[in-house]
A tleap script that builds the chain and sets N, CA, C and O, in Angstrom:
source leaprc.protein.ff14SB
mol = sequence {
  NPRO PHE ASP GLY TRP ARG PHE THR VAL GLY
  LEU ILE SER ALA GLY ALA ILE GLY ALA ILE
  VAL ALA TRP GLY LEU ASP SER LEU GLY VAL
  SER LYS GLN LEU SER ALA VAL ILE ILE SER
  MET CYS GLY TYR VAL GLY GLY PRO LEU LEU
  ASP ILE CYS TYR THR GLU ILE GLN GLU THR
  LEU GLN ALA ALA PHE ASP GLY LEU GLN LYS
  TRP LEU SER GLU GLY LYS TRP ASP ARG ARG
  GLY HIE ASP CGLU
}
set mol.1.N position { -100.240 58.462 101.323 }
set mol.1.CA position { -100.387 58.062 99.936 }
set mol.1.C position { -100.184 56.551 99.669 }
set mol.1.O position { -99.430 55.871 100.365 }
set mol.2.N position { -100.815 56.114 98.744 }
set mol.2.CA position { -100.615 54.623 98.436 }
set mol.2.C position { -99.301 54.351 97.734 }
set mol.2.O position { -98.984 55.028 96.756 }
set mol.3.N position { -98.528 53.390 98.196 }
set mol.3.CA position { -97.316 52.927 97.615 }
set mol.3.C position { -97.441 51.516 97.116 }
set mol.3.O position { -97.516 50.536 97.858 }
set mol.4.N position { -97.457 51.484 95.814 }
set mol.4.CA position { -97.616 50.093 95.117 }
set mol.4.C position { -96.577 49.173 95.504 }
set mol.4.O position { -96.862 48.001 95.750 }
set mol.5.N position { -95.281 49.647 95.587 }
set mol.5.CA position { -94.179 48.683 95.899 }
set mol.5.C position { -94.363 48.151 97.260 }
set mol.5.O position { -94.215 46.938 97.406 }
set mol.6.N position { -94.682 48.924 98.336 }
set mol.6.CA position { -94.834 48.519 99.626 }
set mol.6.C position { -96.056 47.551 99.697 }
set mol.6.O position { -95.969 46.529 100.377 }
set mol.7.N position { -97.101 47.830 99.062 }
set mol.7.CA position { -98.270 46.933 99.044 }
set mol.7.C position { -97.862 45.582 98.459 }
set mol.7.O position { -98.230 44.568 99.052 }
set mol.8.N position { -97.103 45.479 97.298 }
set mol.8.CA position { -96.683 44.257 96.686 }
set mol.8.C position { -95.785 43.496 97.606 }
set mol.8.O position { -95.912 42.275 97.702 }
set mol.9.N position { -94.876 44.158 98.296 }
set mol.9.CA position { -93.934 43.427 99.215 }
set mol.9.C position { -94.719 42.868 100.376 }
set mol.9.O position { -94.486 41.744 100.820 }
set mol.10.N position { -95.658 43.668 100.867 }
set mol.10.CA position { -96.452 43.228 101.981 }
set mol.10.C position { -97.317 41.985 101.624 }
set mol.10.O position { -97.454 41.056 102.420 }
set mol.11.N position { -97.888 42.007 100.408 }
set mol.11.CA position { -98.725 40.906 99.882 }
set mol.11.C position { -97.881 39.610 99.764 }
set mol.11.O position { -98.350 38.525 100.109 }
set mol.12.N position { -96.638 39.742 99.273 }
set mol.12.CA position { -95.823 38.631 98.998 }
set mol.12.C position { -95.292 38.066 100.350 }
set mol.12.O position { -95.215 36.849 100.522 }
set mol.13.N position { -94.934 38.944 101.286 }
set mol.13.CA position { -94.532 38.398 102.623 }
set mol.13.C position { -95.655 37.747 103.414 }
set mol.13.O position { -95.420 36.740 104.083 }
set mol.14.N position { -96.898 38.303 103.358 }
set mol.14.CA position { -97.980 37.698 103.936 }
set mol.14.C position { -98.251 36.312 103.287 }
set mol.14.O position { -98.563 35.351 103.990 }
set mol.15.N position { -98.133 36.222 101.973 }
set mol.15.CA position { -98.292 34.900 101.315 }
set mol.15.C position { -97.236 33.953 101.687 }
set mol.15.O position { -97.516 32.765 101.846 }
set mol.16.N position { -96.027 34.399 101.838 }
set mol.16.CA position { -94.974 33.489 102.195 }
set mol.16.C position { -95.173 33.020 103.619 }
set mol.16.O position { -94.951 31.840 103.889 }
set mol.17.N position { -95.552 33.817 104.491 }
set mol.17.CA position { -95.758 33.336 105.895 }
set mol.17.C position { -96.987 32.371 105.896 }
set mol.17.O position { -96.991 31.377 106.622 }
set mol.18.N position { -97.981 32.665 105.110 }
set mol.18.CA position { -99.221 31.770 105.027 }
set mol.18.C position { -98.757 30.339 104.527 }
set mol.18.O position { -99.163 29.299 105.045 }
set mol.19.N position { -97.860 30.392 103.463 }
set mol.19.CA position { -97.400 29.068 102.856 }
set mol.19.C position { -96.558 28.289 103.858 }
set mol.19.O position { -96.693 27.070 103.956 }
set mol.20.N position { -95.698 28.965 104.597 }
set mol.20.CA position { -94.886 28.263 105.564 }
set mol.20.C position { -95.745 27.679 106.692 }
set mol.20.O position { -95.518 26.549 107.125 }
set mol.21.N position { -96.706 28.428 107.153 }
set mol.21.CA position { -97.563 27.977 108.208 }
set mol.21.C position { -98.420 26.871 107.696 }
set mol.21.O position { -98.704 25.935 108.444 }
set mol.22.N position { -98.839 26.919 106.500 }
set mol.22.CA position { -99.745 25.892 105.877 }
set mol.22.C position { -98.919 24.549 105.778 }
set mol.22.O position { -99.458 23.487 106.088 }
set mol.23.N position { -97.674 24.597 105.367 }
set mol.23.CA position { -96.811 23.431 105.327 }
set mol.23.C position { -96.681 22.846 106.646 }
set mol.23.O position { -96.819 21.636 106.823 }
set mol.24.N position { -96.411 23.698 107.614 }
set mol.24.CA position { -96.191 23.207 108.987 }
set mol.24.C position { -97.413 22.623 109.632 }
set mol.24.O position { -97.316 21.647 110.376 }
set mol.25.N position { -98.496 23.164 109.379 }
set mol.25.CA position { -99.806 22.626 109.898 }
set mol.25.C position { -100.114 21.342 109.212 }
set mol.25.O position { -100.592 20.400 109.845 }
set mol.26.N position { -99.842 21.268 107.857 }
set mol.26.CA position { -100.160 20.004 107.117 }
set mol.26.C position { -99.295 18.854 107.610 }
set mol.26.O position { -99.746 17.709 107.655 }
set mol.27.N position { -98.038 19.155 107.985 }
set mol.27.CA position { -97.146 18.112 108.569 }
set mol.27.C position { -97.593 17.650 109.861 }
set mol.27.O position { -97.385 16.488 110.210 }
set mol.28.N position { -98.240 18.551 110.654 }
set mol.28.CA position { -98.813 18.181 111.990 }
set mol.28.C position { -100.092 17.468 111.931 }
set mol.28.O position { -100.564 16.920 112.927 }
set mol.29.N position { -100.680 17.465 110.752 }
set mol.29.CA position { -102.002 16.844 110.584 }
set mol.29.C position { -103.234 17.593 111.139 }
set mol.29.O position { -104.227 16.975 111.522 }
set mol.30.N position { -103.142 18.971 111.173 }
set mol.30.CA position { -104.244 19.835 111.652 }
set mol.30.C position { -105.340 19.824 110.635 }
set mol.30.O position { -105.065 19.733 109.438 }
set mol.31.N position { -106.583 19.913 111.067 }
set mol.31.CA position { -107.776 19.852 110.141 }
set mol.31.C position { -107.789 20.992 109.138 }
set mol.31.O position { -107.211 22.045 109.408 }
set mol.32.N position { -108.361 20.834 108.110 }
set mol.32.CA position { -108.415 21.886 107.051 }
set mol.32.C position { -109.072 23.185 107.595 }
set mol.32.O position { -108.588 24.280 107.306 }
set mol.33.N position { -110.128 23.071 108.349 }
set mol.33.CA position { -110.862 24.137 108.825 }
set mol.33.C position { -110.046 24.979 109.796 }
set mol.33.O position { -109.970 26.203 109.685 }
set mol.34.N position { -109.418 24.255 110.785 }
set mol.34.CA position { -108.596 24.998 111.769 }
set mol.34.C position { -107.307 25.562 111.067 }
set mol.34.O position { -106.823 26.632 111.438 }
set mol.35.N position { -106.774 24.841 110.070 }
set mol.35.CA position { -105.668 25.340 109.274 }
set mol.35.C position { -106.033 26.676 108.556 }
set mol.35.O position { -105.229 27.609 108.545 }
set mol.36.N position { -107.248 26.758 107.960 }
set mol.36.CA position { -107.614 27.965 107.285 }
set mol.36.C position { -107.637 29.163 108.251 }
set mol.36.O position { -107.231 30.262 107.871 }
set mol.37.N position { -108.112 28.964 109.509 }
set mol.37.CA position { -108.150 30.087 110.492 }
set mol.37.C position { -106.833 30.448 110.835 }
set mol.37.O position { -106.556 31.647 110.854 }
set mol.38.N position { -105.912 29.547 111.130 }
set mol.38.CA position { -104.603 29.833 111.593 }
set mol.38.C position { -103.783 30.516 110.581 }
set mol.38.O position { -103.045 31.464 110.849 }
set mol.39.N position { -103.958 29.928 109.227 }
set mol.39.CA position { -103.170 30.512 108.082 }
set mol.39.C position { -103.588 32.012 107.954 }
set mol.39.O position { -102.753 32.914 107.886 }
set mol.40.N position { -104.923 32.214 107.927 }
set mol.40.CA position { -105.318 33.565 107.669 }
set mol.40.C position { -104.784 34.538 108.745 }
set mol.40.O position { -104.310 35.619 108.396 }
set mol.41.N position { -104.850 34.181 110.036 }
set mol.41.CA position { -104.365 34.940 111.108 }
set mol.41.C position { -102.861 35.314 110.916 }
set mol.41.O position { -102.462 36.473 111.037 }
set mol.42.N position { -102.062 34.272 110.612 }
set mol.42.CA position { -100.592 34.366 110.455 }
set mol.42.C position { -100.320 35.240 109.250 }
set mol.42.O position { -99.439 36.099 109.294 }
set mol.43.N position { -101.057 35.037 108.179 }
set mol.43.CA position { -100.878 35.833 106.944 }
set mol.43.C position { -101.170 37.335 107.252 }
set mol.43.O position { -100.514 38.217 106.699 }
set mol.44.N position { -102.140 37.606 108.122 }
set mol.44.CA position { -102.436 39.044 108.380 }
set mol.44.C position { -101.405 39.712 109.141 }
set mol.44.O position { -101.123 40.883 108.885 }
set mol.45.N position { -100.775 39.019 110.123 }
set mol.45.CA position { -99.745 39.591 110.993 }
set mol.45.C position { -98.400 39.276 110.450 }
set mol.45.O position { -97.415 39.794 110.974 }
set mol.46.N position { -98.273 38.439 109.406 }
set mol.46.CA position { -96.909 37.987 108.952 }
set mol.46.C position { -96.021 39.049 108.477 }
set mol.46.O position { -94.837 39.040 108.812 }
set mol.47.N position { -96.527 40.010 107.684 }
set mol.47.CA position { -95.668 41.197 107.150 }
set mol.47.C position { -95.124 42.006 108.230 }
set mol.47.O position { -93.918 42.249 108.246 }
set mol.48.N position { -95.984 42.490 109.229 }
set mol.48.CA position { -95.310 43.291 110.286 }
set mol.48.C position { -94.426 42.467 111.198 }
set mol.48.O position { -93.443 42.997 111.716 }
set mol.49.N position { -94.749 41.095 111.438 }
set mol.49.CA position { -93.951 40.277 112.214 }
set mol.49.C position { -92.535 40.063 111.610 }
set mol.49.O position { -91.515 40.036 112.299 }
set mol.50.N position { -92.564 39.918 110.302 }
set mol.50.CA position { -91.273 39.715 109.570 }
set mol.50.C position { -90.324 41.039 109.708 }
set mol.50.O position { -89.115 40.962 109.930 }
set mol.51.N position { -91.003 42.199 109.556 }
set mol.51.CA position { -90.309 43.472 109.756 }
set mol.51.C position { -89.718 43.606 111.139 }
set mol.51.O position { -88.592 44.076 111.302 }
set mol.52.N position { -90.501 43.181 112.165 }
set mol.52.CA position { -89.990 43.227 113.567 }
set mol.52.C position { -88.820 42.367 113.718 }
set mol.52.O position { -87.759 42.780 114.188 }
set mol.53.N position { -89.034 41.044 113.278 }
set mol.53.CA position { -87.825 40.125 113.393 }
set mol.53.C position { -86.612 40.612 112.616 }
set mol.53.O position { -85.485 40.518 113.103 }
set mol.54.N position { -86.823 41.110 111.461 }
set mol.54.CA position { -85.629 41.689 110.647 }
set mol.54.C position { -84.866 42.689 111.420 }
set mol.54.O position { -83.643 42.613 111.534 }
set mol.55.N position { -85.647 43.716 112.005 }
set mol.55.CA position { -85.026 44.714 112.784 }
set mol.55.C position { -84.259 44.202 114.002 }
set mol.55.O position { -83.113 44.557 114.276 }
set mol.56.N position { -85.015 43.305 114.732 }
set mol.56.CA position { -84.317 42.713 115.974 }
set mol.56.C position { -83.134 41.923 115.654 }
set mol.56.O position { -82.124 42.019 116.352 }
set mol.57.N position { -83.194 41.109 114.595 }
set mol.57.CA position { -82.022 40.255 114.223 }
set mol.57.C position { -80.882 41.157 113.927 }
set mol.57.O position { -79.770 40.896 114.387 }
set mol.58.N position { -81.097 42.246 113.157 }
set mol.58.CA position { -79.985 43.163 112.729 }
set mol.58.C position { -79.377 43.769 113.881 }
set mol.58.O position { -78.150 43.842 113.944 }
set mol.59.N position { -80.159 44.238 114.856 }
set mol.59.CA position { -79.708 44.834 116.115 }
set mol.59.C position { -78.898 43.950 116.995 }
set mol.59.O position { -77.921 44.346 117.631 }
set mol.60.N position { -79.377 42.666 116.998 }
set mol.60.CA position { -78.679 41.721 117.836 }
set mol.60.C position { -77.330 41.317 117.313 }
set mol.60.O position { -76.383 41.130 118.077 }
set mol.61.N position { -77.241 41.176 115.955 }
set mol.61.CA position { -75.999 40.802 115.329 }
set mol.61.C position { -75.040 41.988 115.441 }
set mol.61.O position { -73.862 41.792 115.738 }
set mol.62.N position { -75.508 43.183 115.216 }
set mol.62.CA position { -74.658 44.416 115.399 }
set mol.62.C position { -74.082 44.444 116.786 }
set mol.62.O position { -72.873 44.634 116.918 }
set mol.63.N position { -74.873 44.266 117.846 }
set mol.63.CA position { -74.443 44.284 119.201 }
set mol.63.C position { -73.376 43.134 119.399 }
set mol.63.O position { -72.389 43.367 120.097 }
set mol.64.N position { -73.534 42.000 118.852 }
set mol.64.CA position { -72.618 40.939 119.001 }
set mol.64.C position { -71.301 41.283 118.329 }
set mol.64.O position { -70.240 41.029 118.900 }
set mol.65.N position { -71.338 41.835 117.170 }
set mol.65.CA position { -70.050 42.254 116.498 }
set mol.65.C position { -69.364 43.406 117.179 }
set mol.65.O position { -68.136 43.484 117.181 }
set mol.66.N position { -70.147 44.317 117.768 }
set mol.66.CA position { -69.599 45.428 118.494 }
set mol.66.C position { -68.865 44.900 119.737 }
set mol.66.O position { -67.755 45.329 120.053 }
set mol.67.N position { -69.495 43.989 120.404 }
set mol.67.CA position { -68.946 43.430 121.608 }
set mol.67.C position { -67.729 42.584 121.237 }
set mol.67.O position { -66.756 42.587 121.992 }
set mol.68.N position { -67.731 41.861 120.119 }
set mol.68.CA position { -66.519 41.026 119.775 }
set mol.68.C position { -65.431 41.959 119.375 }
set mol.68.O position { -64.281 41.692 119.726 }
set mol.69.N position { -65.695 43.101 118.628 }
set mol.69.CA position { -64.630 44.007 118.241 }
set mol.69.C position { -64.022 44.659 119.505 }
set mol.69.O position { -62.803 44.807 119.591 }
set mol.70.N position { -64.852 45.043 120.466 }
set mol.70.CA position { -64.287 45.640 121.681 }
set mol.70.C position { -63.518 44.675 122.435 }
set mol.70.O position { -62.486 45.046 122.994 }
set mol.71.N position { -63.925 43.431 122.514 }
set mol.71.CA position { -63.184 42.399 123.206 }
set mol.71.C position { -61.780 42.089 122.615 }
set mol.71.O position { -60.796 41.867 123.320 }
set mol.72.N position { -61.776 42.095 121.219 }
set mol.72.CA position { -60.473 41.894 120.519 }
set mol.72.C position { -59.564 43.132 120.686 }
set mol.72.O position { -58.349 43.027 120.853 }
set mol.73.N position { -60.202 44.273 120.634 }
set mol.73.CA position { -59.320 45.489 120.688 }
set mol.73.C position { -58.717 45.654 122.131 }
set mol.73.O position { -57.656 46.254 122.301 }
set mol.74.N position { -59.360 45.156 123.056 }
set mol.74.CA position { -58.797 45.207 124.458 }
set mol.74.C position { -57.764 44.146 124.716 }
set mol.74.O position { -57.076 44.177 125.736 }
set mol.75.N position { -57.644 43.185 123.780 }
set mol.75.CA position { -56.584 42.216 123.882 }
set mol.75.C position { -56.906 41.144 124.860 }
set mol.75.O position { -56.001 40.493 125.380 }
set mol.76.N position { -58.236 40.922 125.147 }
set mol.76.CA position { -58.656 39.822 126.037 }
set mol.76.C position { -58.611 38.447 125.404 }
set mol.76.O position { -58.817 37.454 126.101 }
set mol.77.N position { -58.372 38.358 124.219 }
set mol.77.CA position { -58.287 37.113 123.544 }
set mol.77.C position { -56.991 36.348 123.755 }
set mol.77.O position { -56.893 35.162 123.443 }
set mol.78.N position { -55.972 37.067 124.306 }
set mol.78.CA position { -54.661 36.430 124.588 }
set mol.78.C position { -54.710 35.731 125.901 }
set mol.78.O position { -54.653 36.392 126.937 }
set mol.79.N position { -54.816 34.393 125.922 }
set mol.79.CA position { -54.958 33.686 127.152 }
set mol.79.C position { -53.607 33.422 127.862 }
set mol.79.O position { -53.608 32.954 129.001 }
set mol.80.N position { -52.508 33.697 127.244 }
set mol.80.CA position { -51.218 33.438 127.901 }
set mol.80.C position { -50.928 34.572 128.825 }
set mol.80.O position { -50.056 34.371 129.670 }
set mol.81.N position { -51.526 35.738 128.797 }
set mol.81.CA position { -51.343 36.768 129.816 }
set mol.81.C position { -50.114 37.661 129.637 }
set mol.81.O position { -49.703 38.370 130.555 }
set mol.82.N position { -49.549 37.610 128.451 }
set mol.82.CA position { -48.349 38.484 128.302 }
set mol.82.C position { -48.562 39.519 127.117 }
set mol.82.O position { -49.251 39.263 126.130 }
set mol.83.N position { -47.968 40.584 127.302 }
set mol.83.CA position { -48.085 41.638 126.145 }
set mol.83.C position { -46.889 41.520 125.160 }
set mol.83.O position { -45.763 41.128 125.463 }
set mol.84.N position { -47.307 41.917 123.946 }
set mol.84.CA position { -46.174 41.808 122.813 }
set mol.84.C position { -46.089 43.186 122.367 }
set mol.84.O position { -45.299 43.499 121.476 }
savepdb mol mol.pdb
quit
């Protein structure tokens, strides 16, 4: 079934990716024709790419915090080597 909210969010994220790529290509001095092709390709895959990055970043941060919590709970942060 069609979900209007998902469609709107996908449209906005694709537009945002397109705008970011357009600004980057403009600063690099890429021709307008080549820019149009690159922007359209990035806008097409931008939404799913943002979803993948969002998921991967969350999982990486969670793993880092889990590792830090384990490291601190084991007491490995005490460099002097004595228990209190």
